[in-house]
N, C-alpha and C positions, 0 to 999 in steps of 0.2 A: 237835089233836095238839100236844104241847109241842115247842118248838125248842131248849130249853135244852141237851140233850146235844151238839147240833151247835155251839152257841156255846162250850161248854166245850172241845171238841176243837179248834176254831179258835184259841181263846185259847192252848191248850197248844202248838199248832204254831207260833204267832207267837212265843211265848216261847222255844221251842227255836231258832227261826231267829235271834232277836236275840242269844241267848247263844252261838251258834256263832262260833268265832274267825274273823276276816277273814283272807284270804290275805295273808301278810306281803309287804311291798314288797321288791324286791331289795336286797342289801347294797351298801355302798359299794365301788367298785373299789379295788384295792390295787396296789402295785408300779408306780406311775406314773413315767414317765421321758420325757425329750425328747432326741432325738439329732439331729445335723446330718448330712444326707444328702450334702453336698458338702464335699470336703476343702479347697477353696480358702479361704484365710483372709479373703477379701473378701466371701464369700457365706455367708449362713445360711439353710439350707433345712430347717426343722424337721419332725420327725415325732414324734407322740405315741404312746406305747404304755402298756398297762396289762394286768393279769391279768384273765382272763375271770371273770364273776360268774355264779354258779349261778342259773338261772331267767331270765336276761336274754335278751330277743330282740334288743336293740340298745343303743346308748348315745347320749347327748346330750353334745356337746363344746362348750365355750364358751371363747373367747380374748378377754381383756379387757385394756385398758391400765391398769386400776386394780386394786389388790389386794382391794378390797371388791366387785368385780364390779358396778359401777354400770351400769344398763341402757343408758344413753346412750353408754357407752364400750366397748360390745361391738364387736369387729371381725370375729368369726368365731364360729359357723359355721352354715350353713343346714341345714334339715331335708331329709331325702331327698326328700320330696314333701309336698304339702298333706295327704295322707291318712296319711303315715308320719311321725309326729312324733318323729323321732330323727335323729341325724347320720350314724351308720354302724352296720352290723351287726357289724363286726369289732372287734378289740382294738388296732388301730393306725390312725392317721389323719394325713394330711398336709393342711394348709390349702391349698385350691385357688387362693386368691388371694394376691397378694403383700402383705406387711405392711410398713407404714412403719417407719423406724428408730425404735426405742423399746424400753423394757423391758415385757414382757408377762407376764400371769398366765393360767393355764388351769386348767380343772376339767372333770371328767367324771362322769356318773352313769348308772346302768343303768336301762333301761326294759324292763318285762316285756311279755308278749303282750297283756295287758289294757290296756296304756298307763300302768300305775302306775310312778311314778318313785321310785327309791331316793335316798338322800342323796348330796350332792355329795362328791367327793374332789378335793383340790387337788394339782396337779402342781408340779414345781419351776419357778420363774420362769426366763425366758430373755431375753437381749438380742438383738434383731434389728438387724442392721447390713448395709450394702451399700457396699463399697468406700470406707470412710472411716476416719478416725483411730481410731475405737473398734473397728475390726474385727479388730485383732490386730497381730502383729509378724512380718514387716515390714508397714508401712502400704501397702495396695494402692491403686493409682489408675491413671491412664493411663501405660502404659509405652511406651518407645521413641518418644516424640513427636518428630517430626523434619521438617525441610524437605527436599524432594527435587526432582530435575530431571525432565524429561519422560520419562526412562527409569526413573523411580521409584528412582533412586539417591540416597542421602543426600548433602546438601551442607551447608556450614557455616551454622548459624543466623545471621541477620543479613545474608545475602547479598543482592545486588541481582539481581532476577530479572524476566523478562518474563511468566512464567506461574507464580505462586505455587501450590505444591502442598504441603499438609501431610498427613502420614500418622501413624498410631499403631497399636499392636497391639490386637487385640480384648480386651475386658475380660470375665472370667467373670461371668455373671449380667446383663450389660447388654443391653437390647433396643434401645438407641440412645445417642446422644451429643448433648450441647449444645456447640456451638462458638461462641466469642465472639472476634471479630477487631476491633481498634480502632486508632485512630491513636496513634502514639508522638510526643508533642510535649513540648518543654521538659524533656526528660530523664525523662519518666514516661509510663506507659500511661494513657490517658483511658478508663476503663471505663464512664463515663457520657456518652460522646460522643453526638452526634445520630445518628439513623438514616441520615443521608446518608453517614457515614463509619464506622459501627459495624455489624458483622454480629452477630446473635444468632440462630443457626439450629440446628435439630434435624436429625439425620441418622442413618440406620442404616449408612451407609458409614463405614469407618474411615479417612476422609480428607475433606479440605475443599479446595475451590477456589471462587473468586468466580464467580457467574453474571453474565450481562450486565446492564447498567443502561441506562435511558432508551431502551428498545426503541421504534422508530418505529411510528406508526399503520399497521396492516395489514402489519407486518413479520412475516409468518406464511407461510413458503413451502409448508407442507404443507396448510393449510386443512382440517384434520380435525375442526374444531369444538371443539378444546381448544387454547388458546394455549400456547406453549412456556413452560417454567419460566424465571423470571428474578429478579433482585434489585431490580426497580423502580428506586429512586433511589440505593440504597446502592452506592458506587462507589470505585474506587481513584484516587488522585491521583498524577500523575507526580512521581517523586523523593521521595514520602512514605514514611515507615517505619511498620510496623504490628506490634502485639503480638498474640499468640495464646494462648488458654487453652482447655482442653477438659476436660469431666467426663462420666462415664458416667451413664446413666439406666436405671432399671428401672421399667417401667410395668406396671400391673395386667394380668392375663390377661383381665379383663373387656373386652368390646368397647367399652363406654362406662362411664365412671366409674372409681372405684378410685384409689389413691394414685399419685403420680409421685415416685419416690425418686431423689435425686441423690447421686452420690459426690463426692469432693473434686476441686477443680480441679488440673490440672497445667498448667504454663506452658512455653512454648517461647521461649528455653531457661530463662528465669526471669522472675518478675514485674519489671516496669519495665526490661526489656531487649527491644529490638526483635527480632522473628522474621525479618522480611524487609523489603526496600525494593523498591518497584515501579519498574522502569526506564521505564515509560510505554508508550504504544501503538506499534504498528509503523509504519514509514515508509510514507507514502502513495505508491502507484505503480500501474502498470497490473496488472490481474489477468485475463489472457487466455490460455487459457480459465480461468475462475475455478472450478476444481473440484479435489477431492482425488484423488490417484492412489495406487496401492498403496504406494509408497514413503513416503507421508506418515503412514501409520498406525504407531503405536509400541506402545501398551499398551491392552488386552491383545493379545498376539501372536496372529496369525491362527491359528485352530483350537485355541487354548489352552483348557484347562479351568481355571476359577477357582473357588475354594472359598468365596468371600465376595463381597460387593458389589464390582464392579470399579471402578477409577479409569481413565478414558479419557484418553489423551494422543496427540498427533500433532505433526508438525513444521509450522511456519508455511507457509501457502500464500502465495507472493509476491504482495503487493498486497492481500491480504485484511485487512479491518479488524475483522471479527467472524465468528462461526460459529454454525451450528445443528447440534446433535447429535441423531441419530435412532436409536433402538434398537427392533427389531422381533423378533417370534417367527418370522417367515417371510422367506424370501429375496426375496419380491416386495413386502415392506413394506406388506402390507395389514392386518397385526395389530400396531399400534404399541404398544409397552410404555412408552417414555419419549421425551420431546421437550423439548429445552432450548436456551437461547440464552446464548452466552458471548462475551466479548471477549478471552479468552486461549485458549491451545492445550491446555487440559486441562478435564476435567469429572468431578467427584465427585458421583454422582447424589443429588439431593434435589429436592423440589418446592417451591422457594422457602422458605417458613417451615415446610414439612412434610417428613416423612421420605419416602424412596422405597425400595421393596423390589422385587426381582426374584425370582420363584419359581424354584426348581430345576426344570430341564427335562432330559429325556433327549435332546431334539433341540437344534439350535443356535439361539442368538440371532444377530442380525446388526446391525451398527452402521455408520452412515455419517456423514460430516462434510460439511456444506454451507457453503462459504465465502460471505461477503457482501462486496461492495466498499465498503459504507458502515459506519461505526461503530455505527449504530443498527439494523443488521440488514437494511436495504434493499440491493438489488443482488445477489440470489441468482439465478444463471442455470443452476443444475443441479438434479438431483433425486437421491434416494437410489440408484436403480438405476444411474445413470451416474457415481456417485462412488466406485467401487471398494469397495463395502461389504465388511466383514470379519466372518467368523463366529467365535463363541466359545461355549463350553458353561459353564453355571453348575451346579455340583454341590457342595454343602456336605457335610461329614462328618456322617453320620446318627447318631442315638443308638445306643448299644450296649445291648442288653437285659441286665439284671442279675437279674431275678427276676419271675415264677417261672422256674426253670431249665427248659430245653426237655424236654418229656415228663413233667413233674412231675404227680403225682396229688394233688390237694388235697381236704381235707375240712374245712378251717377255715370259719368262719362267713362270711367274706368273702375275696375274692381281692385280694392286694396286689401291685401292679405297681411295678417300679423300673427306672430306666434312667439312663444317663449324661447330663450336661448338654451342650448344644450352644451354641456361640458365636452370638450374635445372636438367640436365641430369645426371643420375648415370652411365648409360651405353648406348651404341648404338647397334641397331640390323640392320644388312645389309642383304638384300635378293636379290638373282639373280634368274631369271626365263626365260624360253623360251617363255612365253606368257605375255602380258601386264597386265593381271588380277592377276598374281601371285597366281593362283589356285594351281599350283605345283611349289614349290621352290626347287632349287638345293641344295643338302646337303652341309654343310660347316663343317670345323673342324672335319671331318671324320664321323660325325653322326647327326649333327643338321639340321633336315629337316625344321625347321622354320627360318633358317638363322643364320649367325654368330653373336656373341655378343662380344663387346670389349669396354674397357674404353677409347681407343684412338679415335682420329678423322680420323684415317686411318686404313686400313685393307689390308693385303696381302693375297690373296686367297691361299688355300691349295687344291683346287679342279680343276680338268682338265675339263674345260668347253667345250662343243661341239664347233667344228669349222664350219665356213661357214654359220652361221645362226645368226640372230639378237638376242641379249640377252638384257634383261631389268633388271635394278637394281634400288634400292631405299634404303633409310636409315630412321630409326625411332629412335628418342631419347626415352629412357625409364626412368621414374622417380621412386624413391623409394616410397613404401607404407608400413609403419611399418618397421622401420630401422633395427630391430633385427631379421627379418624373410627374406624369399626369395621372398617376394611379390613385384611385379613391376607393374606400370601402363604405358600404351603406350601414348606418345604424338603424335603430328601430323607427318604423313609421309612426306618425301620430295617429290618433283616432280620426275618423272621417267626418268632415263637416259638410253641410249642405247649404245651398243658397239658390235663388232664382234671379234671373235678369229680366227686366222689362224695359220698354222703350223709355227714353229720357223724358222726364216730365210726367210720367205715369204713376209715380209713387212717392214715398217719403224718403227714400234713400236707405231704408232698412238698417243693416248692421253698422253703417258708418256713424249713426247717431250715438253709438256707445263709446265714441272716442273724443278726447279733448283737443282743442286747438289753443295753444298758449303763446301769448306775445308779452313783451315787456317794454317798459320805459325806465330809464335809469340803469345804473350799473354798480357793482360792488367795487370798492376802492381799498387799497392797502392802507390800513391804519387810519382811515378817515370814515366818518359816518356818512352814508349815502342812503337816499330813499329809492327803493325799487318797487315799482307797481307792476303787478302781473294782471293780465286780463285773460280770463278763462272762458272759452266759448265751445259750443258744440261744433265738431269738425265739419259736419255736412250742412247744418242749417245756419251756422254762424250766430246762433242765439246765445246770449250770455248764460253762463251756468252759475246759478246762485247756490250757496251752501256747500261748495266744494272745499275740502280740507287741503291746505297747502302748508307743507313743512319745509322750512329753510334750514340747510346745514352745509358743512364743508368749509374749507379755508379758515377753520377755527372761528367761525362766526357763532354767536349764541343760537343754539337750535330753538326755533319757535314754530308753533303751528297756529295758523289763523284760518278763517273761513272767508270765502268770497262773498261780496255783498250782492244786492239785487242786480247790479250791472256787471256781475262776474269779475269784479276787481278786488284786489287785496294789496295792501302796501306794507312793506317792511323797511324799517330803518336799521341798517346793518353796518358793521365795520369788520372788514376782513383782516385777519392777523397772519395770513400766510400769502406770500407772493414768490413765485407763481403759485396759483391755486385756482380752484373751481368752486363756485357756490352752486348747490343743487336745490331745486324746488320740486318736491314730490307732491303731485296733485292726485287726490283720490275722491271718489264719491260713489255711493252705491249705484250700480247699474252702468258704470263707466269703467273703461280700461285705465288702470293707473298709468300716469305719465310722469317722467322726470325731465324737467327743463333745467338747463345749465347755463351759467355765465362764467366767463373767465374774469379773474380779478385784474383790474387795471392798476398801474403803478401810482397814478394820481387821480 
């Protein structure tokens, strides 16, 4: 029997298959924009947005420090998982890790259900900065840097003191601070002095005090298996004057690795001017009994609630030459949180060269001072329970939830969360659960059953949440504890928000409607008048937002407030008088979450 008819049919079928058009890859995304989520001029918290692409299952996002997107210069972003080769399912994305100060370029492309990628589309470049001279006008740095007494009251810089205590205000976006204290000699600050007379320390506390030096062998009154924090050999000299400078640090949200970003130094009161002179050690005398009483404790006040890392102060115990400070989570001092050795009557928590963080607790902390008769820490004759320990509570201000609004019904491809920043946060933890107790937390970032972590104040979910049921969400700021390790402590949780998910196309998008999408044409130029037009739209519907207030400021431009027209547009004619610099546009309207859009000043 001949097989030729079958061969003919097979050939025809193959020809038809080869001639059938292949499914087209997704189109390139459009309407790319980048907005700043934080209004403070010293912080840039970027969020990328773009219009949805028909047929796209998700999107790949890349952030690069070069305009030609060199592979080795890529700084963000990871895939959802090993099996899901895309960055996000949504049309907005916030980098989850901190970016070093630099100019960045970003692009996005659509990925369909079969994994086929469309062409890249490039978004507007942006300049990342943190508390430095390029961050805007005025230049943010350490504010209210001051010398204080044991009651934490400001005294004149350059004063002679027995217990030097330096304080400053918290810096937005800072997870810690670098403090450098050095000798003032021959009319100048010696910033390259030896380690014997120069402190270079990290701290999460907005204050600095010297720890003890030359602690004696076995001078460890607790014997808990971990020696008290001290400054080893770095010491104060009687009658010597010292200079102080401080700068903020923003570290990566990653537990290990990632950039360490420094802000500008601030000086107390100025460079090459002494901040304080040390009066020397206390007079030697009897110390019987050598223990602290209730009247010796000054700050924090007994039963006080502190909103940030406390600075401890007490009055001198007659005859004491040094002290140990003990902080515990329980009144019996069986759960020790902190343990330090000092030769002055003040302690700003840090672990020698590392930072020290206290978690927020609903119950009390307890602290006790153990005086020693010898300057090297020997001669302790008391214990924490017999030293009149004092209670205090640590509760920081939690994040406020901005979106999705409570009770929102969402049908967007991904859920976008947004909250306010918290002082001292190194990263944020977001949790979503089907029950208000959060006993079971929905996994994020493919595997994290304890919630997603991010450096940003926004997070785009990579999880398909269940539909038709109430979902609960909350955010916690986490502070660093020992900056060179992966140790973190939790601050206060936010209030609990709620939302529901429904199938795409089944609703209006809910809470996403309360957010702006801002794009621009034109740019600010140094000493030249330029026209800049902003277009303000609803983030989810892309409908123009009329009547929104837009205020322009920064880079020494004339601050002006205008309102958007019926097309959501507003135009400013501005001249920047600072370069480098940043012009900020603050967009507000009742019922919407305020947004700050920023542009870097160009030279021409």
